C-alpha positions as YAML, in Angstrom:
chain: A
units: angstrom
residues:
- id: 1
  name: MET
  ca: [-59.06, 13.70, -24.61]
- id: 2
  name: PRO
  ca: [-62.24, 12.52, -22.63]
- id: 3
  name: PRO
  ca: [-64.22, 15.24, -20.68]
- id: 4
  name: ARG
  ca: [-63.24, 15.93, -17.03]
- id: 5
  name: ALA
  ca: [-65.51, 14.29, -14.51]
- id: 6
  name: LEU
  ca: [-68.24, 16.49, -12.89]
- id: 7
  name: ARG
  ca: [-67.61, 14.76, -9.52]
- id: 8
  name: PRO
  ca: [-66.49, 15.13, -6.88]
- id: 9
  name: SER
  ca: [-68.38, 18.60, -6.91]
- id: 10
  name: GLY
  ca: [-67.53, 21.36, -4.55]
- id: 11
  name: LEU
  ca: [-65.06, 23.96, -3.32]
- id: 12
  name: PHE
  ca: [-61.63, 23.58, -1.82]
- id: 13
  name: LEU
  ca: [-60.13, 26.28, 0.31]
- id: 14
  name: VAL
  ca: [-56.53, 26.05, -0.28]
- id: 15
  name: ASP
  ca: [-53.74, 28.08, 1.60]
- id: 16
  name: LYS
  ca: [-51.25, 28.46, -1.42]
- id: 17
  name: PRO
  ca: [-47.61, 28.55, -0.53]
- id: 18
  name: ALA
  ca: [-45.08, 30.85, -2.10]
- id: 19
  name: GLY
  ca: [-43.52, 29.35, -5.26]
- id: 20
  name: PRO
  ca: [-46.13, 27.44, -7.44]
- id: 21
  name: SER
  ca: [-48.54, 29.32, -9.59]
- id: 22
  name: SER
  ca: [-52.32, 29.06, -9.11]
- id: 23
  name: PHE
  ca: [-52.42, 26.95, -12.33]
- id: 24
  name: GLN
  ca: [-49.97, 24.47, -10.69]
- id: 25
  name: VAL
  ca: [-52.17, 24.21, -7.57]
- id: 26
  name: VAL
  ca: [-55.29, 23.69, -9.55]
- id: 27
  name: ALA
  ca: [-53.46, 21.03, -11.77]
- id: 28
  name: GLY
  ca: [-52.39, 19.12, -8.62]
- id: 29
  name: ILE
  ca: [-56.02, 19.00, -7.42]
- id: 30
  name: ARG
  ca: [-57.20, 17.93, -10.83]
- id: 31
  name: ARG
  ca: [-54.73, 15.04, -10.91]
- id: 32
  name: ARG
  ca: [-55.85, 13.94, -7.58]
- id: 33
  name: THR
  ca: [-59.57, 13.98, -8.09]
- id: 34
  name: GLY
  ca: [-59.83, 13.38, -11.92]
- id: 35
  name: ALA
  ca: [-62.49, 16.16, -12.09]
- id: 36
  name: ARG
  ca: [-62.86, 19.36, -13.93]
- id: 37
  name: THR
  ca: [-61.12, 21.96, -11.85]
- id: 38
  name: GLY
  ca: [-60.61, 25.72, -11.95]
- id: 39
  name: HIS
  ca: [-59.97, 28.57, -9.59]
- id: 40
  name: ALA
  ca: [-61.99, 31.84, -8.78]
- id: 41
  name: GLY
  ca: [-59.11, 34.38, -8.75]
- id: 42
  name: THR
  ca: [-55.42, 33.84, -9.26]
- id: 43
  name: LEU
  ca: [-52.50, 34.50, -6.85]
- id: 44
  name: ASP
  ca: [-49.04, 35.40, -8.09]
- id: 45
  name: PRO
  ca: [-46.41, 32.65, -7.63]
- id: 46
  name: PHE
  ca: [-44.58, 34.70, -4.88]
- id: 47
  name: ALA
  ca: [-47.89, 35.28, -3.00]
- id: 48
  name: THR
  ca: [-49.41, 33.15, -0.35]
- id: 49
  name: GLY
  ca: [-52.93, 32.63, 1.04]
- id: 50
  name: LEU
  ca: [-56.45, 31.78, 0.14]
- id: 51
  name: LEU
  ca: [-57.05, 30.23, -3.21]
- id: 52
  name: LEU
  ca: [-60.71, 29.16, -3.96]
- id: 53
  name: VAL
  ca: [-60.56, 25.96, -6.24]
- id: 54
  name: LEU
  ca: [-63.71, 24.65, -7.59]
- id: 55
  name: SER
  ca: [-64.13, 21.01, -8.62]
- id: 56
  name: GLY
  ca: [-66.49, 19.12, -10.84]
- id: 57
  name: ALA
  ca: [-69.90, 20.61, -11.73]
- id: 58
  name: ALA
  ca: [-69.17, 23.34, -9.15]
- id: 59
  name: THR
  ca: [-66.81, 25.12, -11.70]
- id: 60
  name: ARG
  ca: [-70.17, 26.48, -13.00]
- id: 61
  name: LEU
  ca: [-70.20, 28.72, -9.83]
- id: 62
  name: VAL
  ca: [-67.14, 30.68, -10.73]
- id: 63
  name: PRO
  ca: [-69.12, 33.82, -11.95]
- id: 64
  name: TRP
  ca: [-70.56, 34.21, -8.43]
- id: 65
  name: LEU
  ca: [-67.15, 33.96, -6.76]
- id: 66
  name: VAL
  ca: [-64.68, 35.89, -9.04]
- id: 67
  name: GLY
  ca: [-66.44, 39.26, -8.09]
- id: 68
  name: LEU
  ca: [-66.07, 38.99, -4.41]
- id: 69
  name: ASP
  ca: [-64.00, 41.35, -2.32]
- id: 70
  name: LYS
  ca: [-60.71, 40.36, -1.03]
- id: 71
  name: ARG
  ca: [-58.45, 41.14, 2.04]
- id: 72
  name: TYR
  ca: [-54.60, 41.04, 1.95]
- id: 73
  name: VAL
  ca: [-51.67, 41.83, 4.16]
- id: 74
  name: THR
  ca: [-48.51, 42.90, 2.35]
- id: 75
  name: GLU
  ca: [-45.05, 44.37, 3.12]
- id: 76
  name: VAL
  ca: [-44.06, 47.07, 0.74]
- id: 77
  name: ASP
  ca: [-40.42, 47.82, 0.16]
- id: 78
  name: LEU
  ca: [-40.22, 51.54, -0.46]
- id: 79
  name: HIS
  ca: [-36.57, 51.58, -1.44]
- id: 80
  name: ALA
  ca: [-37.31, 50.77, -5.04]
- id: 81
  name: ARG
  ca: [-39.92, 50.13, -7.70]
- id: 82
  name: THR
  ca: [-39.65, 47.02, -9.88]
- id: 83
  name: SER
  ca: [-40.89, 46.14, -13.33]
- id: 84
  name: THR
  ca: [-43.42, 43.65, -11.88]
- id: 85
  name: GLY
  ca: [-44.24, 45.23, -8.61]
- id: 86
  name: ASP
  ca: [-42.89, 42.31, -6.71]
- id: 87
  name: PRO
  ca: [-39.44, 40.82, -5.86]
- id: 88
  name: GLU
  ca: [-39.23, 38.86, -9.08]
- id: 89
  name: GLY
  ca: [-38.91, 42.06, -11.26]
- id: 90
  name: GLU
  ca: [-35.95, 44.22, -12.20]
- id: 91
  name: VAL
  ca: [-35.42, 47.33, -10.21]
- id: 92
  name: VAL
  ca: [-36.61, 50.34, -12.37]
- id: 93
  name: GLU
  ca: [-36.36, 53.19, -9.91]
- id: 94
  name: GLU
  ca: [-34.61, 53.52, -6.44]
- id: 95
  name: ALA
  ca: [-35.52, 56.31, -3.99]
- id: 96
  name: GLU
  ca: [-35.09, 57.26, -0.36]
- id: 97
  name: PRO
  ca: [-38.13, 55.95, 1.51]
- id: 98
  name: PRO
  ca: [-40.65, 58.56, 2.48]
- id: 99
  name: ALA
  ca: [-41.06, 59.84, 6.11]
- id: 100
  name: ARG
  ca: [-44.06, 58.23, 7.94]
- id: 101
  name: HIS
  ca: [-46.22, 61.32, 7.46]
- id: 102
  name: GLU
  ca: [-45.54, 61.50, 3.74]
- id: 103
  name: LEU
  ca: [-46.29, 57.82, 3.43]
- id: 104
  name: GLU
  ca: [-49.60, 58.27, 5.32]
- id: 105
  name: GLU
  ca: [-50.47, 61.08, 2.82]
- id: 106
  name: ARG
  ca: [-49.77, 58.76, -0.09]
- id: 107
  name: LEU
  ca: [-52.00, 56.10, 1.48]
- id: 108
  name: ASP
  ca: [-54.81, 58.70, 1.89]
- id: 109
  name: GLY
  ca: [-54.79, 59.18, -1.85]
- id: 110
  name: LEU
  ca: [-55.20, 55.45, -2.51]
- id: 111
  name: ARG
  ca: [-58.38, 54.93, -0.48]
- id: 112
  name: GLY
  ca: [-61.85, 54.72, -2.17]
- id: 113
  name: GLU
  ca: [-62.24, 54.65, -5.95]
- id: 114
  name: VAL
  ca: [-58.71, 54.98, -7.56]
- id: 115
  name: GLU
  ca: [-57.12, 54.66, -11.05]
- id: 116
  name: LEU
  ca: [-54.34, 52.20, -10.97]
- id: 117
  name: SER
  ca: [-52.08, 50.92, -13.78]
- id: 118
  name: VAL
  ca: [-52.22, 47.22, -14.35]
- id: 119
  name: PRO
  ca: [-48.77, 45.51, -13.68]
- id: 120
  name: ALA
  ca: [-46.83, 44.39, -16.78]
- id: 121
  name: ALA
  ca: [-46.70, 40.87, -15.32]
- id: 122
  name: SER
  ca: [-50.47, 40.19, -15.17]
- id: 123
  name: ALA
  ca: [-53.00, 37.94, -16.97]
- id: 124
  name: VAL
  ca: [-54.58, 41.00, -18.58]
- id: 125
  name: LYS
  ca: [-54.72, 40.74, -22.41]
- id: 126
  name: VAL
  ca: [-52.88, 43.40, -24.45]
- id: 127
  name: ALA
  ca: [-53.41, 43.13, -28.15]
- id: 128
  name: GLY
  ca: [-54.91, 39.76, -27.66]
- id: 129
  name: GLU
  ca: [-52.10, 38.28, -25.71]
- id: 130
  name: ARG
  ca: [-51.53, 37.92, -21.96]
- id: 131
  name: ALA
  ca: [-49.40, 40.67, -20.59]
- id: 132
  name: TYR
  ca: [-47.13, 38.49, -18.65]
- id: 133
  name: ARG
  ca: [-46.11, 36.55, -21.84]
- id: 134
  name: LEU
  ca: [-45.11, 39.79, -23.41]
- id: 135
  name: HIS
  ca: [-43.20, 40.92, -20.36]
- id: 136
  name: ARG
  ca: [-41.32, 37.60, -20.38]
- id: 137
  name: ARG
  ca: [-40.23, 38.14, -23.94]
- id: 138
  name: GLY
  ca: [-39.02, 41.65, -23.03]
- id: 139
  name: GLN
  ca: [-41.64, 43.43, -24.97]
- id: 140
  name: VAL
  ca: [-42.50, 46.86, -23.39]
- id: 141
  name: VAL
  ca: [-46.23, 47.69, -23.78]
- id: 142
  name: GLU
  ca: [-48.39, 50.41, -22.47]
- id: 143
  name: MET
  ca: [-50.58, 48.83, -19.68]
- id: 144
  name: PRO
  ca: [-54.07, 49.95, -19.21]
- id: 145
  name: VAL
  ca: [-55.31, 51.87, -16.29]
- id: 146
  name: ARG
  ca: [-58.08, 50.24, -14.27]
- id: 147
  name: ARG
  ca: [-60.66, 51.82, -11.97]
- id: 148
  name: SER
  ca: [-60.23, 50.10, -8.63]
- id: 149
  name: ARG
  ca: [-62.01, 50.11, -5.18]
- id: 150
  name: VAL
  ca: [-59.97, 50.20, -2.11]
- id: 151
  name: THR
  ca: [-62.37, 49.77, 0.76]
- id: 152
  name: SER
  ca: [-59.75, 49.93, 3.57]
- id: 153
  name: LEU
  ca: [-56.08, 50.50, 3.72]
- id: 154
  name: GLU
  ca: [-54.46, 50.29, 7.16]
- id: 155
  name: LEU
  ca: [-50.80, 50.99, 7.98]
- id: 156
  name: LEU
  ca: [-49.68, 48.12, 10.36]
- id: 157
  name: GLY
  ca: [-46.20, 49.38, 10.89]
- id: 158
  name: TYR
  ca: [-43.37, 51.23, 9.27]
- id: 159
  name: GLU
  ca: [-39.73, 50.55, 9.85]
- id: 160
  name: GLY
  ca: [-36.54, 50.67, 7.84]
- id: 161
  name: GLY
  ca: [-38.38, 51.69, 4.62]
- id: 162
  name: ILE
  ca: [-40.75, 48.65, 4.94]
- id: 163
  name: ALA
  ca: [-44.50, 49.38, 5.23]
- id: 164
  name: GLY
  ca: [-46.83, 46.69, 6.55]
- id: 165
  name: LEU
  ca: [-50.35, 47.13, 5.16]
- id: 166
  name: ASP
  ca: [-53.62, 45.39, 5.73]
- id: 167
  name: LEU
  ca: [-56.23, 46.16, 2.87]
- id: 168
  name: ARG
  ca: [-59.60, 45.18, 1.55]
- id: 169
  name: VAL
  ca: [-60.09, 45.67, -2.14]
- id: 170
  name: GLY
  ca: [-62.73, 45.03, -4.81]
- id: 171
  name: SER
  ca: [-62.36, 42.33, -7.43]
- id: 172
  name: GLY
  ca: [-59.68, 43.04, -10.01]
- id: 173
  name: THR
  ca: [-57.53, 45.26, -7.81]
- id: 174
  name: TYR
  ca: [-53.83, 44.54, -7.94]
- id: 175
  name: VAL
  ca: [-52.08, 45.05, -4.67]
- id: 176
  name: ARG
  ca: [-48.76, 45.22, -6.66]
- id: 177
  name: SER
  ca: [-50.23, 48.36, -8.42]
- id: 178
  name: ILE
  ca: [-50.97, 49.97, -5.03]
- id: 179
  name: ALA
  ca: [-47.42, 49.22, -3.91]
- id: 180
  name: ASP
  ca: [-46.11, 50.86, -7.16]
- id: 181
  name: ALA
  ca: [-48.34, 53.83, -6.63]
- id: 182
  name: LEU
  ca: [-46.67, 54.32, -3.16]
- id: 183
  name: GLY
  ca: [-43.25, 54.21, -4.89]
- id: 184
  name: GLY
  ca: [-42.25, 50.72, -3.89]
- id: 185
  name: HIS
  ca: [-42.94, 46.96, -4.54]
- id: 186
  name: CYS
  ca: [-44.55, 44.11, -2.69]
- id: 187
  name: ARG
  ca: [-41.95, 42.21, -0.76]
- id: 188
  name: THR
  ca: [-44.60, 39.72, 0.53]
- id: 189
  name: LEU
  ca: [-48.21, 39.32, -0.19]
- id: 190
  name: ARG
  ca: [-50.71, 37.07, 1.53]
- id: 191
  name: ARG
  ca: [-54.48, 36.75, 0.90]
- id: 192
  name: LEU
  ca: [-56.52, 36.41, 3.97]
- id: 193
  name: GLU
  ca: [-60.10, 36.51, 2.78]
- id: 194
  name: VAL
  ca: [-62.20, 36.16, -0.24]
- id: 195
  name: GLY
  ca: [-65.79, 37.25, 0.47]
- id: 196
  name: PRO
  ca: [-67.01, 35.12, 3.39]
- id: 197
  name: PHE
  ca: [-64.17, 32.69, 3.20]
- id: 198
  name: SER
  ca: [-61.03, 32.88, 5.45]
- id: 199
  name: VAL
  ca: [-57.63, 31.40, 4.99]
- id: 200
  name: ASP
  ca: [-58.04, 30.27, 8.73]
- id: 201
  name: ASP
  ca: [-60.51, 27.69, 7.36]
- id: 202
  name: ALA
  ca: [-58.28, 26.48, 4.51]
- id: 203
  name: ASP
  ca: [-57.85, 22.78, 4.10]
- id: 204
  name: GLY
  ca: [-56.80, 21.58, 0.64]
- id: 205
  name: GLU
  ca: [-57.88, 18.03, 1.44]
- id: 206
  name: ARG
  ca: [-61.54, 18.98, 2.46]
- id: 207
  name: LEU
  ca: [-64.17, 19.56, -0.14]
- id: 208
  name: LEU
  ca: [-66.98, 21.91, 0.71]
- id: 209
  name: PRO
  ca: [-70.29, 20.68, -0.89]
- id: 210
  name: ALA
  ca: [-71.40, 22.80, -3.89]
- id: 211
  name: ALA
  ca: [-74.46, 23.82, -1.81]
- id: 212
  name: GLU
  ca: [-72.18, 25.62, 0.73]
- id: 213
  name: ALA
  ca: [-70.03, 27.33, -1.90]
- id: 214
  name: LEU
  ca: [-72.23, 30.40, -2.07]
- id: 215
  name: PRO
  ca: [-73.29, 31.11, 1.55]
- id: 216
  name: PHE
  ca: [-74.07, 34.75, 0.67]
- id: 217
  name: LEU
  ca: [-77.07, 33.65, -1.41]
- id: 218
  name: PRO
  ca: [-80.42, 32.75, 0.06]
- id: 219
  name: ARG
  ca: [-81.02, 29.00, 0.45]
- id: 220
  name: VAL
  ca: [-84.29, 27.48, -0.87]
- id: 221
  name: GLU
  ca: [-84.92, 23.90, 0.07]
- id: 222
  name: VAL
  ca: [-87.14, 21.68, -2.36]
- id: 223
  name: GLY
  ca: [-88.24, 18.14, -2.43]
- id: 224
  name: ALA
  ca: [-87.07, 15.53, -4.95]
- id: 225
  name: GLU
  ca: [-90.11, 15.95, -7.23]
- id: 226
  name: GLU
  ca: [-89.59, 19.75, -7.49]
- id: 227
  name: ALA
  ca: [-85.80, 19.23, -7.93]
- id: 228
  name: ALA
  ca: [-86.44, 16.83, -10.94]
- id: 229
  name: ALA
  ca: [-88.85, 19.35, -12.37]
- id: 230
  name: ILE
  ca: [-86.27, 22.09, -12.27]
- id: 231
  name: ARG
  ca: [-83.47, 19.89, -13.80]
- id: 232
  name: ALA
  ca: [-85.93, 18.86, -16.54]
- id: 233
  name: GLY
  ca: [-86.72, 22.48, -17.38]
- id: 234
  name: ARG
  ca: [-90.39, 22.01, -16.49]
- id: 235
  name: ARG
  ca: [-90.14, 24.53, -13.45]
- id: 236
  name: PRO
  ca: [-87.90, 27.61, -13.06]
- id: 237
  name: ALA
  ca: [-85.67, 27.83, -9.90]
- id: 238
  name: VAL
  ca: [-85.89, 30.88, -7.74]
- id: 239
  name: PRO
  ca: [-83.81, 33.69, -9.12]
- id: 240
  name: ASP
  ca: [-80.79, 34.91, -7.12]
- id: 241
  name: ALA
  ca: [-80.84, 32.00, -4.69]
- id: 242
  name: ARG
  ca: [-79.40, 28.55, -4.15]
- id: 243
  name: THR
  ca: [-82.04, 25.80, -4.75]
- id: 244
  name: VAL
  ca: [-80.97, 22.73, -2.68]
- id: 245
  name: CYS
  ca: [-82.51, 19.28, -2.41]
- id: 246
  name: ALA
  ca: [-81.28, 16.85, 0.49]
- id: 247
  name: GLY
  ca: [-77.94, 18.65, 0.57]
- id: 248
  name: GLU
  ca: [-77.32, 18.63, -3.20]
- id: 249
  name: LEU
  ca: [-77.12, 21.94, -5.12]
- id: 250
  name: VAL
  ca: [-79.91, 21.75, -7.80]
- id: 251
  name: ALA
  ca: [-79.50, 25.23, -9.29]
- id: 252
  name: VAL
  ca: [-78.21, 28.84, -8.58]
- id: 253
  name: GLY
  ca: [-80.69, 31.29, -10.08]
- id: 254
  name: ARG
  ca: [-81.35, 29.93, -13.58]
- id: 255
  name: VAL
  ca: [-78.12, 27.85, -13.86]
- id: 256
  name: VAL
  ca: [-79.11, 24.28, -13.35]
- id: 257
  name: MET
  ca: [-76.64, 21.86, -11.89]
- id: 258
  name: PRO
  ca: [-76.44, 18.17, -13.11]
- id: 259
  name: ALA
  ca: [-77.87, 15.38, -11.03]
...
């Protein structure tokens, strides 16, 4: 199979609907553009919201995007816990939903640095295999506990055993794990923000230039001669910055982009 094209290069902000997997969304864009394509943080099939999809040479920028904080809104059904922490799993425990004051006490214990079990239906590898594949085969495995950062966790409303939450979390935090720790499961889940990017700006047809994909890094403008020297390895780029020439991304730190 021939290598995927390095162009078009840039970032798509996609508002993923419920149903398709992140892989399916990425594959659809890859078929449309013919370019190498990847995402910077998966969304579960039942979830909606912002998916960052990198195209062409910009796939080299994934390491700078996967660690960004994220914001979600979710509805947590506190009548039952499920095997996957979402509506697609089997009910493993039923309970009477807590009173509001008890729920707020549980929320207090989930703010800041917390230890959370990784969901069984996740991409984390267990004994060298993706956990979700083991789960689909019905294999029960002991899932690892991951230290997670919950920057904010706001109760938007609570009625009929359904809690609406708005939360900001660090990279690698599973909202389904938070729902499970509360004694329920995510009924809905929507990602609103990834770092500086908002779902309000999503347009799956519009490609942001690679030079604009890392707006949180300083931008250093160089001329054509200096850009050529950086690409040829005769001159180092500025560390921890975007080096740009005439709107084209030349390098990010010491990672040099193709011309």
